[in-house]
DSSP file (Angstrom, degrees, kcal/mol; ACC not computed):
  #  RESIDUE AA STRUCTURE BP1 BP2  ACC     N-H-->O    O-->H-N    N-H-->O    O-->H-N    TCO  KAPPA ALPHA  PHI   PSI    X-CA   Y-CA   Z-CA
    1    1 A M              0   0    0      0, 0.0     2,-0.5     0, 0.0    32,-0.1   0.000 360.0 360.0 360.0 140.1    0.0    0.0    0.0
    2    2 A T        -     0   0    0     32,-0.0     2,-0.4    30,-0.0    32,-0.2  -0.770 360.0-135.5 -93.2 131.7    1.3    3.5   -0.8
    3    3 A K  E     -a   34   0A   0     30,-1.4    32,-2.8    -2,-0.5     2,-0.5  -0.714  16.6-152.6 -84.0 131.7    1.3    6.1    1.9
    4    4 A V  E     -a   35   0A   0     -2,-0.4     2,-0.5    30,-0.2    32,-0.2  -0.932   7.6-165.6-109.8 127.0   -0.1    9.5    0.8
    5    5 A I  E     -a   36   0A   0     30,-3.1    32,-3.0    -2,-0.5     2,-0.5  -0.950   1.7-168.8-113.5 125.8    1.2   12.6    2.5
    6    6 A I  E     +a   37   0A   0     -2,-0.5     2,-0.3    30,-0.2    32,-0.2  -0.969  25.1 144.2-115.9 126.2   -0.6   15.9    2.1
    7    7 A R  E     -a   38   0A   0     30,-2.3    32,-2.5    -2,-0.5     2,-0.4  -0.927  45.8-115.9-150.0 169.7    1.1   19.1    3.3
    8    8 A T  E     +a   39   0A   0     -2,-0.3     2,-0.3    30,-0.2    32,-0.2  -0.885  51.7 126.8-107.8 149.2    1.8   22.7    2.8
    9    9 A G        -     0   0    0     30,-2.3     2,-0.2    -2,-0.4    -2,-0.0  -0.984  47.5 -96.0-177.9-175.6    5.4   23.8    2.1
   10   10 A V    >>  -     0   0    0     -2,-0.3     4,-1.3     1,-0.0     3,-0.6  -0.725  42.1 -98.8-120.7 170.1    7.9   25.7    0.0
   11   11 A V  H 3> S+     0   0    0      1,-0.2     4,-2.1    -2,-0.2     5,-0.2   0.855 118.5  62.5 -58.8 -38.0   10.2   24.6   -2.8
   12   12 A K  H 3> S+     0   0    0      1,-0.2     4,-2.0     2,-0.2    -1,-0.2   0.899 102.0  51.3 -56.1 -42.5   13.2   24.5   -0.3
   13   13 A G  H <> S+     0   0    0     -3,-0.6     4,-2.3     1,-0.2    -1,-0.2   0.868 105.8  55.8 -63.7 -37.4   11.4   21.7    1.6
   14   14 A F  H  X S+     0   0    0     -4,-1.3     4,-2.4     1,-0.2    -1,-0.2   0.941 109.7  45.1 -59.0 -48.3   10.9   19.7   -1.6
   15   15 A F  H  X S+     0   0    0     -4,-2.1     4,-2.3     1,-0.2    -1,-0.2   0.839 110.1  54.8 -69.1 -32.1   14.6   19.7   -2.4
   16   16 A E  H  X S+     0   0    0     -4,-2.0     4,-1.9    -5,-0.2    -1,-0.2   0.928 111.2  45.0 -64.3 -44.2   15.5   18.8    1.2
   17   17 A R  H  X S+     0   0    0     -4,-2.3     4,-2.0     1,-0.2    -2,-0.2   0.907 112.9  50.8 -65.8 -41.0   13.3   15.8    1.1
   18   18 A A  H  X S+     0   0    0     -4,-2.4     4,-2.4     1,-0.2    -1,-0.2   0.892 108.6  52.2 -63.3 -39.7   14.5   14.8   -2.4
   19   19 A R  H  X S+     0   0    0     -4,-2.3     4,-2.2     2,-0.2    -1,-0.2   0.904 108.6  50.5 -63.0 -42.0   18.1   15.1   -1.2
   20   20 A K  H  X S+     0   0    0     -4,-1.9     4,-2.0     2,-0.2    -1,-0.2   0.904 111.0  48.4 -64.2 -41.0   17.4   12.8    1.8
   21   21 A V  H  X S+     0   0    0     -4,-2.0     4,-2.4     2,-0.2    -2,-0.2   0.912 110.9  51.1 -65.5 -41.7   15.8   10.2   -0.5
   22   22 A A  H  X S+     0   0    0     -4,-2.4     4,-2.6     1,-0.2    -2,-0.2   0.888 108.5  51.8 -62.9 -38.8   18.8   10.4   -2.9
   23   23 A Q  H  X S+     0   0    0     -4,-2.2     4,-1.7     2,-0.2     6,-0.2   0.892 109.5  49.8 -65.2 -39.0   21.2    9.9    0.0
   24   24 A K  H  X>S+     0   0    0     -4,-2.0     5,-2.1     2,-0.2     4,-0.6   0.930 111.6  48.6 -62.9 -44.7   19.3    6.8    1.1
   25   25 A A  H ><5S+     0   0    0     -4,-2.4     3,-1.0     1,-0.2    -2,-0.2   0.913 110.1  51.4 -62.3 -42.9   19.4    5.4   -2.4
   26   26 A D  H 3<5S+     0   0    0     -4,-2.6    -1,-0.2     1,-0.2    -2,-0.2   0.844 112.3  46.0 -63.2 -34.1   23.1    6.1   -2.7
   27   27 A S  H 3<5S-     0   0    0     -4,-1.7    -1,-0.2    -5,-0.2    -2,-0.2   0.444 115.6-113.7 -91.2   0.8   23.8    4.2    0.5
   28   28 A G  T <<5 +     0   0    0     -3,-1.0    -3,-0.2    -4,-0.6    -4,-0.1   0.576  64.4 148.8  81.6   9.3   21.6    1.3   -0.4
   29   29 A E      < -     0   0    0     -5,-2.1    -1,-0.3    -6,-0.2     2,-0.1  -0.438  55.3 -99.3 -73.2 150.3   19.0    2.0    2.3
   30   30 A P        -     0   0    0      0, 0.0     2,-0.5     0, 0.0    -1,-0.1  -0.428  32.4-142.3 -68.5 145.5   15.4    1.0    1.6
   31   31 A I        -     0   0    0     -2,-0.1     2,-0.1    -3,-0.1   -10,-0.0  -0.945  17.3-123.9-111.9 123.9   13.2    3.9    0.6
   32   32 A S        -     0   0    0     -2,-0.5     2,-0.6     1,-0.1   -30,-0.0  -0.399  26.4-116.2 -68.1 141.7    9.6    3.9    1.9
   33   33 A R        +     0   0    0    -32,-0.1   -30,-1.4    -2,-0.1     2,-0.3  -0.677  56.3 137.5 -81.4 121.2    7.0    4.0   -0.8
   34   34 A S  E     -a    3   0A   0     -2,-0.6     2,-0.4   -32,-0.2   -30,-0.2  -0.987  44.3-137.9-157.7 160.9    4.9    7.2   -0.6
   35   35 A E  E     -a    4   0A   0    -32,-2.8   -30,-3.1    -2,-0.3     2,-0.5  -0.992  20.0-159.5-121.9 131.5    3.3    9.9   -2.6
   36   36 A T  E     -a    5   0A   0     -2,-0.4     2,-0.5   -32,-0.2   -30,-0.2  -0.956   6.9-169.1-117.4 129.5    3.6   13.5   -1.4
   37   37 A I  E     -a    6   0A   0    -32,-3.0   -30,-2.3    -2,-0.5     2,-0.5  -0.974  13.1-170.0-115.0 118.5    1.3   16.3   -2.5
   38   38 A T  E     -a    7   0A   0     -2,-0.5     2,-0.3   -32,-0.2   -30,-0.2  -0.932   5.5-165.4-117.4 131.7    2.5   19.7   -1.4
   39   39 A F  E     -a    8   0A   0    -32,-2.5   -30,-2.3    -2,-0.5    -2,-0.0  -0.818  26.9-126.4-110.0 152.4    0.5   22.9   -1.6
   40   40 A E  S    S-     0   0    0     -2,-0.3    -1,-0.1   -32,-0.2   -32,-0.1   0.842  87.2  -6.0 -66.6 -33.5    1.9   26.5   -1.3
   41   41 A G  S  > S-     0   0    0    -34,-0.1     4,-1.8   -33,-0.1     3,-0.2  -0.957  76.2 -94.1-155.6 170.8   -0.6   27.4    1.4
   42   42 A P  H  > S+     0   0    0      0, 0.0     4,-2.7     0, 0.0     5,-0.2   0.823 117.5  58.0 -61.8 -33.1   -3.7   26.2    3.3
   43   43 A Q  H  > S+     0   0    0      2,-0.2     4,-2.4     1,-0.2     5,-0.2   0.935 106.8  46.8 -65.7 -44.6   -6.1   28.0    1.0
   44   44 A E  H  > S+     0   0    0      1,-0.2     4,-2.3     2,-0.2    -1,-0.2   0.902 114.0  49.3 -62.5 -40.4   -4.8   26.1   -2.1
   45   45 A K  H  X S+     0   0    0     -4,-1.8     4,-2.6     2,-0.2     5,-0.2   0.930 110.8  49.5 -63.8 -45.8   -5.0   22.8   -0.2
   46   46 A D  H  X S+     0   0    0     -4,-2.7     4,-1.6     1,-0.2     6,-0.3   0.903 111.7  48.2 -62.0 -42.4   -8.5   23.5    1.1
   47   47 A V  H  X>S+     0   0    0     -4,-2.4     5,-1.0     2,-0.2     6,-0.6   0.938 114.1  46.2 -64.1 -46.3   -9.8   24.3   -2.4
   48   48 A A  H ><5S+     0   0    0     -4,-2.3     3,-0.6     1,-0.2     5,-0.3   0.902 116.8  43.2 -64.2 -41.9   -8.2   21.3   -4.0
   49   49 A L  H 3<5S+     0   0    0     -4,-2.6    -1,-0.2     1,-0.2    -2,-0.2   0.682 105.6  62.4 -81.0 -17.1   -9.4   18.9   -1.3
   50   50 A S  H 3<5S-     0   0    0     -4,-1.6    -1,-0.2    -5,-0.2    -2,-0.2   0.610 109.9-116.7 -82.2 -10.6  -12.9   20.3   -1.1
   51   51 A G  T <<5S+     0   0    0     -3,-0.6     3,-0.4    -4,-0.6     4,-0.1   0.465  89.6 109.2  89.1   1.0  -13.7   19.4   -4.7
   52   52 A G      < +     0   0    0     -5,-1.0     3,-0.4    -6,-0.3    -4,-0.2   0.349  43.3 100.2 -89.8   6.2  -14.1   23.0   -5.7
   53   53 A A  S    S+     0   0    0     -6,-0.6    -1,-0.2    -5,-0.3    -5,-0.1   0.852  90.0  33.7 -63.6 -36.3  -10.9   23.1   -7.7
   54   54 A G  S > >S+     0   0    0     -3,-0.4     3,-1.5    -6,-0.1     5,-1.0   0.517  89.0 116.8 -99.5  -4.5  -12.5   22.7  -11.1
   55   55 A K  T 3 5S+     0   0    0     -3,-0.4    -3,-0.0     1,-0.3    -4,-0.0  -0.413  81.6  13.8 -69.6 135.8  -15.8   24.6  -10.5
   56   56 A G  T 3 5S+     0   0    0     -2,-0.1    -1,-0.3     1,-0.0    -2,-0.1   0.542 104.9  91.9  81.2   7.2  -16.3   27.7  -12.6
   57   57 A R  T < 5S-     0   0    0     -3,-1.5    -2,-0.1     0, 0.0    -1,-0.0   0.058 111.7 -90.9-119.6  24.2  -13.5   26.8  -15.0
   58   58 A G  T   5       0   0    0      1,-0.1    -3,-0.1    -4,-0.0    -4,-0.0   0.604 360.0 360.0  80.1  10.8  -15.6   24.8  -17.5
   59   59 A A      <       0   0    0     -5,-1.0    -4,-0.1     0, 0.0    -5,-0.1   0.460 360.0 360.0 -89.9 360.0  -15.0   21.5  -15.8
């Protein structure tokens, strides 16, 4: 089963997480299977998760 992580964050955090995963891969450590969805702020997250993301845009 794939773990899904939903968070708010900035680009710097994305690259920090990617660097840690790359270091694990380089050292042969197992990498946990997960999907991360990151939004810039709480408002974007709320709109996307409420189902209102496509409303009013011809969707």
